[in-house]
C-alpha positions in Angstrom: 210.7 302.3 39.6 208.0 300.0 38.4 205.0 301.7 36.9 201.7 301.2 38.7 199.4 299.4 36.4 196.6 298.3 38.8 193.3 300.0 38.1 192.2 302.3 40.9 188.6 301.7 42.0 186.7 304.2 44.2 184.0 302.6 46.4 181.2 304.7 47.9 179.4 302.6 50.5 177.0 303.1 53.4 173.6 302.1 54.9 170.2 302.8 53.4 169.4 306.5 52.8 172.9 307.7 53.7 173.3 309.6 50.4 175.6 307.2 48.4 174.0 307.8 45.0 174.3 311.6 45.2 177.8 311.5 46.5 178.8 309.0 43.8 177.4 311.3 41.1 179.1 314.4 42.5 182.5 312.5 42.6 182.1 311.0 39.2 181.3 314.3 37.7 184.4 315.9 39.3 186.8 313.0 38.5 185.5 312.1 35.0 184.1 308.8 36.2 181.3 306.3 35.6 179.3 304.5 38.2 178.8 300.7 38.6 175.8 300.2 40.9 176.3 297.7 43.7 172.7 297.3 44.7 171.1 293.8 44.8 167.7 295.2 43.9 168.5 297.9 41.4 169.6 295.2 39.0 165.9 294.4 38.4 163.8 296.1 35.8 160.6 297.7 37.2 161.9 298.1 40.7 162.4 301.9 40.6 160.6 303.7 43.4 161.1 301.0 46.1 164.8 300.8 45.4 165.5 304.6 45.1 167.0 303.9 41.7 168.7 306.9 40.2 166.5 308.8 37.8 166.8 309.1 34.1 168.0 312.7 34.6 170.7 311.6 37.1 171.8 308.8 34.7 172.1 311.5 32.0 174.7 313.3 34.1 176.9 310.2 34.7 176.8 306.9 32.9 175.6 304.2 35.3 176.2 300.4 34.8 174.3 297.3 36.1 170.9 299.0 36.5 168.0 297.1 35.0 170.0 294.1 33.9 167.7 291.4 35.1 164.0 290.4 35.0 162.1 290.8 38.2 161.4 287.0 38.1 165.1 286.1 37.6 167.2 285.1 40.6 170.2 287.3 40.0 173.2 286.0 41.9 176.3 287.5 43.5 178.4 285.5 41.1 176.6 287.1 38.1 177.1 290.5 39.6 180.8 289.9 40.2 181.4 288.9 36.6 179.4 291.8 35.1 180.8 294.4 37.5 184.4 293.4 36.8 183.7 293.6 33.1 182.2 297.0 33.5 185.0 298.4 35.7 187.6 297.1 33.3 185.8 298.7 30.3 185.5 302.1 32.1 189.2 302.1 33.0 190.2 301.0 29.5 188.4 304.1 28.1 190.4 306.3 30.4 187.6 307.0 32.8 187.6 306.6 36.6 185.4 303.7 37.8 183.2 304.2 40.9 181.5 301.3 42.7 178.5 302.7 44.5 176.0 300.9 46.7 174.9 299.4 50.0 174.8 295.6 49.2 177.8 294.3 51.3 178.2 291.0 49.5 178.2 292.7 46.1 180.9 295.1 47.2 183.0 292.4 48.9 182.7 290.1 45.8 184.5 292.8 43.8 186.8 294.5 46.2 188.1 291.2 47.8 187.8 289.3 44.5 185.9 286.5 46.2 186.3 283.1 44.7 182.5 282.2 44.6 181.6 278.6 44.4 180.6 277.6 40.9 177.8 275.3 41.8 175.2 275.0 39.0 171.5 275.2 40.0 170.0 271.9 41.0 166.4 272.0 39.8 165.3 268.8 41.7 166.9 269.9 44.9 165.5 273.4 44.6 161.9 272.0 44.1 162.3 269.8 47.1 163.5 272.8 49.3 160.9 275.2 47.9 158.2 272.8 49.3 159.5 273.2 52.8 158.6 276.1 55.3 161.1 278.8 55.5 161.6 278.1 59.2 162.6 274.6 58.5 165.1 275.8 55.8 166.7 278.2 58.2 167.0 275.5 60.9 168.7 273.3 58.3 171.1 276.1 57.3 172.0 276.8 60.9 172.9 273.2 61.2 174.9 273.0 58.0 176.5 276.5 57.9 176.0 278.6 61.1 178.2 281.4 59.7 176.0 281.9 56.6 172.8 281.5 58.7 173.9 284.4 60.9 174.2 286.9 58.2 171.8 285.8 55.4 168.5 287.6 54.7 166.2 285.4 56.7 163.1 286.7 54.9 164.5 285.8 51.5 163.8 282.1 50.7 165.7 282.2 47.4 168.9 283.2 49.1 168.4 280.6 51.9 167.7 277.9 49.3 170.8 278.9 47.3 173.0 278.6 50.4 171.5 275.2 51.2 171.9 274.2 47.6 175.6 274.9 47.7 176.1 273.2 51.0 174.2 270.1 50.2 175.7 269.7 46.6 179.3 270.3 47.6 179.3 268.9 51.1 180.9 272.0 52.4 179.6 275.1 54.2 178.7 277.9 51.8 180.7 280.4 53.9 183.9 278.4 53.6 183.7 278.4 49.9 183.7 282.1 49.4 187.5 282.6 49.5 189.4 285.8 49.0 191.7 285.8 46.0 194.4 288.3 44.9 192.7 291.8 44.5 192.1 293.0 41.0 192.1 296.7 41.9 193.6 299.2 44.2 190.5 300.2 46.1 189.7 303.4 48.0 186.6 302.8 50.2 184.6 305.9 51.2 182.0 305.1 53.9 179.2 307.5 54.7 178.3 307.7 58.4 175.5 309.6 60.1 174.5 309.8 63.8 171.9 307.1 64.4 169.1 309.5 65.0 169.8 311.5 61.9 170.1 308.3 59.8 166.6 307.2 61.1 165.2 310.6 60.2 166.5 310.2 56.7 165.1 306.8 56.4 161.7 307.9 57.5 161.8 310.9 55.1 162.7 308.6 52.2 159.9 306.2 53.0 157.4 309.1 53.0 158.8 310.3 49.6 158.5 306.9 48.2 154.9 306.7 49.2 154.2 310.1 47.6 156.0 309.1 44.4 153.7 306.1 43.9 155.2 303.1 45.8 151.8 301.4 46.1 151.1 301.9 42.4 154.5 300.4 41.5 153.7 297.3 43.4 150.2 297.1 41.8 151.9 297.4 38.4 154.3 294.6 39.2 151.3 292.4 40.3 149.5 293.2 37.1 152.6 292.1 35.1 152.4 288.7 36.8 154.9 289.2 39.7 153.6 287.1 42.6 153.2 288.2 46.2 155.7 285.5 47.1 158.2 287.0 44.8 157.6 290.5 46.2 158.3 289.1 49.7 161.9 288.5 48.4 162.5 291.8 46.8 163.1 293.9 49.9 161.2 295.5 52.8 159.4 298.1 50.7 157.9 295.5 48.3 157.2 293.1 51.1 155.3 295.5 53.3 153.3 297.1 50.5 152.4 293.6 49.2 151.2 292.6 52.6 149.1 295.8 52.9 147.5 295.0 49.6 146.6 291.5 50.9 144.9 293.1 53.9 147.6 292.3 56.6 147.6 295.9 57.9 144.6 297.9 59.0 145.6 301.0 57.1 148.4 302.4 54.9 149.6 304.6 57.7 150.1 301.6 60.0 152.0 299.8 57.2 154.2 302.8 56.6 155.1 303.2 60.3 156.0 299.5 60.6 158.0 299.7 57.4 160.0 302.5 58.9 160.8 300.5 62.0 161.7 297.4 59.9 164.2 299.5 57.8 165.7 300.9 61.0 166.3 297.3 62.2 167.7 296.3 58.8 170.1 299.3 58.9 171.4 298.3 62.3 172.4 294.9 60.9 173.7 296.6 57.7 176.0 298.8 59.8 177.6 295.7 61.4 179.2 294.9 58.1 180.2 298.5 57.2 
């Protein structure tokens, strides 16, 4: 009988506020593991409250990887994550520990589990500058024309991701979605998905938003602005940062109204997130 040599990877996934982080920690403690975070915003330094990043105390319980690995001004890509996550998983396994991939960013999880062959198109500064000068609505219309499949699933409020998809399409002459091919898997993966009744999930989301506000969400955004992070950049860093930024710019009559609309926006985001899981 041949000996099984493929690294076993446990993946804990699910929608926002479903309890992935706490389950991942409990499992890692029990099975002598370490956690690789699969969250597209927790990679950024300074984004703590708004991303529900695990605390220093939680990180002391179980080693976590790929937290705080990028500047908030950096455009951290799926390709970067894939390379660094694979390196971390291999290192954990080589030390005799059990690797866990924990998070709710579908493309990050898929890039590792399915070993996506992500197109290696280098950034095109001149093309990016040209695209950045155009309204987001025009960029989305162009993407729908060039690559309807990517346009259907991309974060339509994130200009950087839309521009990157267009950059790949226009540079290679092929749709971005067609270039993300599945290669032979690197790991034997066990996927553990967390599911809640819709009403309970929404209650958990609302509770988490309230907790974030109490923990200092507004002050975190003010601190980012003081450090030179632009409102435009905050728009691309997720709903919590987007809505708080808009409130600070006077686009909501009160903080309470902003919070209620943020909750509904996260509900809507979660519905789309669930279509992938």
